[in-house]
Every structure is written in structure tokens, then in C-alpha cells.
N, CA and C of each residue as an Amber inpcrd file, in Angstrom:
protein
   261
 -35.0200000 103.7450000 -79.6900000 -35.5830000 102.3670000 -78.9140000
 -35.8660000 101.5690000 -80.4550000 -34.7840000 100.6580000 -79.3430000
 -35.6650000  98.9390000 -80.9250000 -37.2840000  98.3650000 -80.4970000
 -37.6900000  98.9020000 -82.3870000 -39.1630000  98.0850000 -82.0140000
 -39.2780000  96.0300000 -81.2300000 -39.9610000  95.7860000 -81.1160000
 -40.2260000  94.6930000 -80.2920000 -40.7770000  93.3640000 -81.2880000
 -41.3060000  92.3900000 -81.4970000 -41.9470000  91.6160000 -82.3160000
 -41.3490000  91.0480000 -84.0700000 -42.3970000  90.4400000 -84.3090000
 -41.3090000  90.1040000 -85.5640000 -41.5640000  91.3180000 -86.5920000
 -40.6530000  91.4230000 -87.7950000 -40.5490000  92.4350000 -88.2100000
 -41.6300000  92.8410000 -89.6180000 -42.1430000  93.8340000 -89.8000000
 -43.4610000  93.4020000 -90.7500000 -42.9170000  92.8310000 -92.5560000
 -43.7960000  92.3750000 -92.5520000 -44.0840000  91.6000000 -93.9730000
 -43.9260000  92.0450000 -95.4400000 -43.3990000  92.1450000 -96.0490000
 -43.6270000  92.6600000 -97.6140000 -44.7670000  92.1570000 -98.4610000
 -44.6220000  93.1140000 -99.2090000 -45.9660000  92.5140000 -99.9430000
 -45.3270000  91.3150000-100.3780000 -44.3300000  91.0500000-101.4840000
 -45.0310000  89.5020000-101.7090000 -45.2100000  88.6580000-100.7270000
 -44.7630000  89.0740000 -99.2280000 -44.3770000  87.6120000 -98.3670000
 -46.4530000  88.0810000 -98.0100000 -46.9070000  88.9630000 -98.0430000
 -48.1200000  89.2010000 -97.5580000 -49.1210000  88.1720000 -98.5580000
 -49.9220000  87.4090000 -97.4820000 -50.9840000  86.5850000 -98.3950000
 -53.0610000  87.6910000 -98.0520000 -52.9850000  88.2020000 -99.1980000
 -54.0060000  89.1340000 -99.4410000 -55.9550000  88.1800000 -99.6090000
 -55.5870000  86.9780000-100.1220000 -56.5530000  86.5680000-100.9350000
 -56.5120000  85.0470000 -99.8060000 -57.8720000  84.6410000-100.4920000
 -58.4840000  83.1840000 -99.5130000 -58.9700000  81.9510000-100.4420000
 -58.2100000  81.3650000 -99.8640000 -58.9780000  79.9960000-101.0630000
 -59.9960000  79.0400000 -99.9340000 -61.4910000  79.0680000-100.2350000
 -62.5050000  78.3620000 -99.2400000 -62.2370000  77.1030000-100.3680000
 -62.2750000  75.8310000-100.2370000 -62.7090000  74.5450000-100.6550000
 -63.2700000  73.5840000 -99.1610000 -64.0060000  73.2930000-100.1070000
 -64.7750000  71.8470000 -99.6960000 -64.5610000  70.6920000-100.0630000
 -64.8510000  69.6300000 -99.1030000 -63.7320000  68.6370000 -99.1550000
 -64.5670000  67.4880000 -98.1800000 -63.9530000  66.0780000 -98.3430000
 -65.1790000  65.5210000 -97.6760000 -63.9770000  64.9870000 -96.1050000
 -64.6660000  64.6580000 -95.8710000 -64.0250000  63.6330000 -94.3600000
 -62.5660000  63.4010000 -94.7510000 -62.7930000  62.2760000 -95.6530000
 -61.8680000  61.2170000 -95.8150000 -60.8620000  61.7200000 -96.6100000
 -61.2960000  63.0540000 -97.6440000 -60.0140000  63.4630000 -97.7180000
 -59.3220000  64.5680000 -97.4670000 -59.6650000  65.0070000 -96.1930000
 -59.2560000  65.7710000 -95.4780000 -58.2260000  65.3500000 -94.3740000
 -58.7090000  64.3780000 -94.0500000 -57.8480000  63.0530000 -93.1830000
 -56.6990000  62.3730000 -93.5740000 -57.3100000  62.1740000 -95.3360000
 -55.6240000  62.5310000 -96.4140000 -54.3910000  62.7140000 -96.2370000
 -55.5590000  64.5620000 -96.2320000 -54.2760000  65.7230000 -96.3450000
 -53.4220000  65.3320000 -95.3080000 -53.8710000  65.3840000 -94.3690000
 -53.8500000  65.9020000 -93.1020000 -52.6660000  64.6260000 -92.8740000
 -53.1430000  63.5680000 -92.7040000 -52.3590000  62.0600000 -93.1360000
 -50.5080000  62.7200000 -93.4530000 -50.7900000  63.3480000 -94.9870000
 -49.8940000  63.6320000 -95.9370000 -48.7690000  64.4540000 -95.0820000
 -49.7960000  65.7850000 -94.9810000 -49.1180000  66.8750000 -94.1040000
 -47.7840000  65.6310000 -92.8430000 -48.5420000  65.1270000 -92.1230000
 -48.2260000  65.0250000 -91.5360000 -46.5490000  64.1540000 -91.3170000
 -47.1150000  63.6250000 -92.3630000 -45.5080000  62.0880000 -92.4550000
 -44.2300000  63.2220000 -93.4870000 -44.6640000  64.3680000 -94.2660000
 -43.9270000  65.1520000 -94.9100000 -43.5210000  66.1620000 -92.9810000
 -44.1630000  66.3460000 -92.0750000 -43.4620000  67.2990000 -91.0750000
 -43.5500000  68.5520000 -91.8370000 -45.5060000  68.6090000 -92.2370000
 -45.7680000  70.6300000 -92.0960000 -46.9200000  70.6300000 -91.9230000
 -47.5710000  71.5690000 -91.8620000 -48.6390000  72.4460000 -91.3340000
 -49.6740000  71.7800000 -92.6880000 -50.7240000  71.7200000 -92.2260000
 -51.7040000  71.0530000 -93.6710000 -52.0390000  72.2050000 -94.5800000
 -51.9130000  73.4660000 -93.9340000 -52.2570000  74.5180000 -95.1260000
 -50.4950000  74.8370000 -95.4670000 -49.1850000  74.1390000 -94.8750000
 -48.2320000  74.7490000 -95.5430000 -48.4380000  74.1380000 -96.9580000
 -48.3940000  72.5420000 -96.7260000 -48.6700000  71.6330000 -97.2380000
 -49.4080000  71.4950000 -98.2680000 -50.9970000  71.8650000 -98.4050000
 -51.8210000  71.9010000 -99.2200000 -51.2850000  73.1940000-100.3320000
 -50.3460000  74.6700000 -99.9390000 -50.2510000  75.2950000-100.7550000
 -49.0580000  74.8710000-101.8180000 -47.5860000  73.9100000-101.1990000
 -46.4680000  73.2670000-102.2120000 -47.5020000  72.2760000-102.9050000
 -48.5510000  71.6760000-102.4700000 -48.6540000  70.9200000-103.3160000
 -49.8120000  71.5720000-104.9150000 -50.7440000  72.0250000-104.6450000
 -51.2220000  73.7510000-105.4000000 -50.0450000  74.1620000-106.5020000
 -49.0160000  74.5750000-105.9040000 -47.5430000  75.2760000-105.9940000
 -47.6780000  74.1890000-107.6490000 -47.1830000  73.1520000-107.1250000
 -46.7250000  71.7450000-108.0980000 -47.7270000  71.7600000-109.5000000
 -48.9300000  71.1810000-108.9320000 -49.8820000  71.1710000-109.7640000
 -50.2960000  72.3730000-111.5420000 -49.9930000  73.7980000-110.4240000
 -49.6160000  74.6810000-111.5320000 -48.5940000  74.9870000-112.3270000
 -47.9540000  74.0770000-111.6400000 -46.7370000  74.5080000-112.4490000
 -46.7110000  72.7580000-113.3550000 -46.7400000  72.1990000-113.0350000
 -47.6220000  71.2700000-114.2570000 -48.6610000  71.6110000-114.9240000
 -49.1790000  72.2610000-114.4690000 -50.2280000  72.3120000-115.3260000
 -49.8260000  73.9420000-116.5170000 -49.1920000  74.5980000-116.2850000
 -48.6970000  76.1720000-116.9480000 -47.6960000  75.5190000-117.3390000
 -46.6470000  74.7000000-117.4920000 -45.1740000  74.2890000-118.0850000
 -46.1180000  74.0350000-119.4340000 -47.1170000  73.2870000-120.1910000
 -47.1750000  73.2400000-121.5930000 -47.3950000  74.4640000-122.1230000
 -48.1730000  75.1640000-121.0580000 -48.6270000  76.7870000-121.4780000
 -47.3350000  77.4660000-122.2960000 -46.3270000  77.7690000-121.0580000
 -44.4450000  78.3280000-121.3500000 -44.4240000  77.3300000-123.0180000
 -44.2080000  76.5350000-122.9500000 -43.3320000  75.9740000-124.1170000
 -44.3660000  76.2130000-125.0690000 -45.4530000  75.6840000-125.4780000
 -46.0030000  76.5620000-126.7470000 -45.4770000  78.0570000-126.8040000
 -45.7370000  79.0300000-125.8760000 -46.1340000  80.4870000-125.7270000
 -44.0280000  80.8630000-126.6070000 -43.6900000  79.9690000-125.8480000
 -41.7230000  80.3070000-125.7400000 -41.8860000  79.7560000-127.8350000
 -42.0030000  78.5230000-128.3920000 -42.2020000  78.0430000-129.5960000
 -43.0350000  79.3020000-130.0730000 -44.4430000  79.5870000-129.9740000
 -44.6910000  80.9270000-130.8990000 -43.9160000  82.1920000-130.6540000
 -43.8450000  82.7570000-129.8730000 -43.3850000  83.9530000-130.2580000
 -41.8010000  84.4180000-129.4810000 -41.1180000  82.7190000-128.9590000
 -40.0810000  83.1760000-128.4170000 -39.7880000  83.8640000-126.6790000
 -40.9590000  84.5660000-126.2880000 -41.0180000  84.7870000-125.0400000
 -42.1460000  84.3010000-123.7330000 -41.9530000  84.6290000-122.8760000
 -42.5900000  84.7740000-121.5150000 -42.4390000  85.5560000-120.6670000
 -43.4480000  86.1290000-119.4310000 -43.3640000  86.4510000-118.6750000
 -43.2570000  85.2940000-117.5350000 -43.5620000  84.9230000-117.4210000
 -43.2520000  83.2200000-116.9400000 -41.7650000  82.3870000-116.7660000
 -41.2720000  81.8660000-115.7490000 -40.0200000  81.6910000-115.5570000
 -40.1360000  80.1950000-114.9280000 -39.8270000  78.8440000-114.8640000
 -39.7850000  78.0230000-114.6510000 -38.3850000  77.5890000-114.2770000
 -38.5120000  77.0590000-113.0990000 -36.8590000  75.9280000-112.6970000
 -36.7680000  74.2970000-112.7590000 -36.1600000  73.7270000-111.9000000
 -36.3020000  72.0770000-112.6290000 -37.3020000  71.7790000-111.8340000
 -37.0380000  72.0440000-110.6740000 -38.6780000  71.0660000-109.9470000
 -40.0640000  70.9980000-110.6020000 -40.7690000  70.9740000-109.8190000
 -42.2840000  70.9840000-109.6870000 -42.7440000  72.1880000-109.0720000
 -41.9580000  72.2330000-107.4360000 -42.1350000  73.2570000-107.2930000
 -41.4840000  74.4750000-107.5320000 -40.7930000  74.5920000-108.2080000
 -39.5070000  75.1720000-108.8820000 -41.0120000  76.1800000-109.9220000
 -40.8960000  75.3820000-110.8860000 -41.7800000  75.9560000-111.3820000
 -42.8470000  76.9330000-111.3490000 -43.5870000  76.1030000-110.0500000
 -44.4710000  77.2310000-110.1020000 -44.2680000  78.3300000-108.5830000
 -43.0990000  78.5760000-108.9170000 -42.8540000  79.8280000-108.1170000
 -43.0830000  81.1980000-108.7230000 -43.6040000  81.2670000-109.6340000
 -44.3140000  82.8690000-109.8280000 -45.7140000  82.5420000-109.4070000
 -46.2430000  81.8440000-108.8010000 -46.9930000  82.2040000-107.6520000
 -47.3010000  82.5470000-106.2280000
């Protein structure tokens, strides 16, 4: 008999860590408005923005590692979101 419901998530799909962040009311409202504008849930919008920021911050590290030793474990695509896909 076939099981009902959603199939179990893989290890890579599971989110096991929690990130608590305090923001002002104005910041939260701005984030909510931006998420609504992009037709995303607030948590999804925040996660995407953090991925972009991490990719932008880590790109210079990747570049300097490549010039120093010729290899790195972090791979990036073309866009900021792709560059942060390792997260």
C-alpha cells in the first residue's frame, strides 16, 4: 500500500539549524513589503537575500584562493543567487 502525504525530505533539504535575529519594527515592515512585492513568504525572501549577500561577500575570498593555490571547494555560478548556492 502506498504511503500518504509528502515524501520525506533528503538530508540536504532538511533545515536543522535556526537563526534568531532581532530587527526594529520598521525593518520588519520593510522586509515584509519587499517579500510581498516579490510574491514570496517573508522567510523565503530573507533566506534568498542572505544567500545573495553571502555569495557577494565570499566571491573575493574565492578569487584570492584561486589566484593563490589554483583550487577551492566553493563553486559559484553567474548570478549572486547562484554564487551562494553552496549554502
